[in-house]
C-alpha positions in Angstrom: 67.0 -50.6 87.5 70.0 -50.7 90.5 72.7 -47.8 89.4 74.7 -50.1 91.8 74.6 -53.3 89.8 75.3 -51.4 86.8 78.5 -50.3 88.1 79.5 -53.3 89.4 78.6 -55.5 86.0 80.4 -52.7 84.1 83.5 -52.8 86.6 83.8 -56.9 86.6 83.6 -57.1 82.3 86.3 -54.1 82.0 88.4 -56.1 84.5 87.9 -59.3 82.7 88.1 -57.8 79.0 91.5 -55.8 80.0 92.9 -59.0 81.3 92.2 -61.0 78.1 93.1 -58.2 76.1 96.6 -58.2 77.9 97.3 -61.7 78.0 95.3 -63.1 75.2 94.1 -65.7 77.5 90.4 -66.1 78.6 89.8 -66.3 82.3 86.9 -69.2 82.2 86.1 -69.2 86.1 85.7 -65.4 85.7 83.2 -65.8 82.9 81.3 -68.0 84.8 81.2 -65.7 87.7 80.0 -63.1 85.8 77.4 -64.9 83.4 75.9 -65.8 86.8 75.9 -62.2 87.9 74.2 -61.1 85.1 71.7 -63.9 85.2 71.0 -63.0 88.5 70.6 -59.4 88.1 68.4 -60.3 85.0 66.3 -62.5 87.2 65.8 -60.6 89.8 64.7 -56.9 88.2 67.7 -55.5 88.7 68.7 -54.7 85.0 67.0 -55.2 82.3 68.5 -57.2 78.8 68.9 -54.2 76.8 70.6 -51.7 79.3 72.7 -55.2 79.9 73.6 -55.4 76.4 74.4 -51.5 76.4 77.0 -52.3 79.1 78.5 -54.5 77.7 79.1 -53.6 74.5 80.2 -50.0 76.0 82.7 -52.0 78.2 84.1 -54.2 75.1 84.1 -50.7 73.3 86.5 -49.4 76.0 88.5 -52.1 76.4 89.3 -53.0 72.7 88.3 -50.2 70.9 85.5 -51.6 69.1 82.1 -53.1 69.5 81.7 -57.2 70.0 79.5 -57.2 66.4 82.9 -55.2 64.9 85.0 -57.6 66.4 82.7 -60.4 65.3 83.1 -58.8 61.8 87.2 -58.0 61.6 87.7 -62.0 63.0 85.3 -63.2 60.0 86.7 -61.3 57.3 90.1 -62.6 58.4 88.9 -66.0 57.6 88.8 -67.0 61.9 85.9 -69.5 62.2 83.3 -67.4 63.7 80.3 -69.6 64.1 80.4 -70.1 67.5 79.8 -66.5 68.1 76.3 -67.1 66.2 74.7 -68.1 69.2 74.2 -66.2 72.6 76.4 -66.7 75.4 74.2 -67.7 78.2 72.4 -70.0 75.7 75.9 -71.6 74.4 76.6 -72.1 78.6 72.9 -74.0 78.3 71.6 -71.0 80.9 68.1 -70.9 80.9 66.1 -68.1 82.4 62.4 -68.1 83.2 60.6 -65.0 81.8 58.7 -63.4 84.5 55.0 -63.2 84.3 
């Protein structure tokens, strides 16, 4: 696994999360870039899925003070419709990755 890749993705995610937290808005262009960057890292063996998921959750927790699943639960108990989040992000966006053989 590439430590440089892991550091870069963590930095990109924290920047995105901080911007979202500060403005309440999502930067679709930056989200798409990060998704592509993550997909490339997975496809090229620079990172594995479990490590990537840990980095995503850690970056989210650092910025929002809770994990993604905790934030999802908080939205759910507040009555917000959260069914959108039941499908993984990559699948929601139509990304299909070939599994290495």
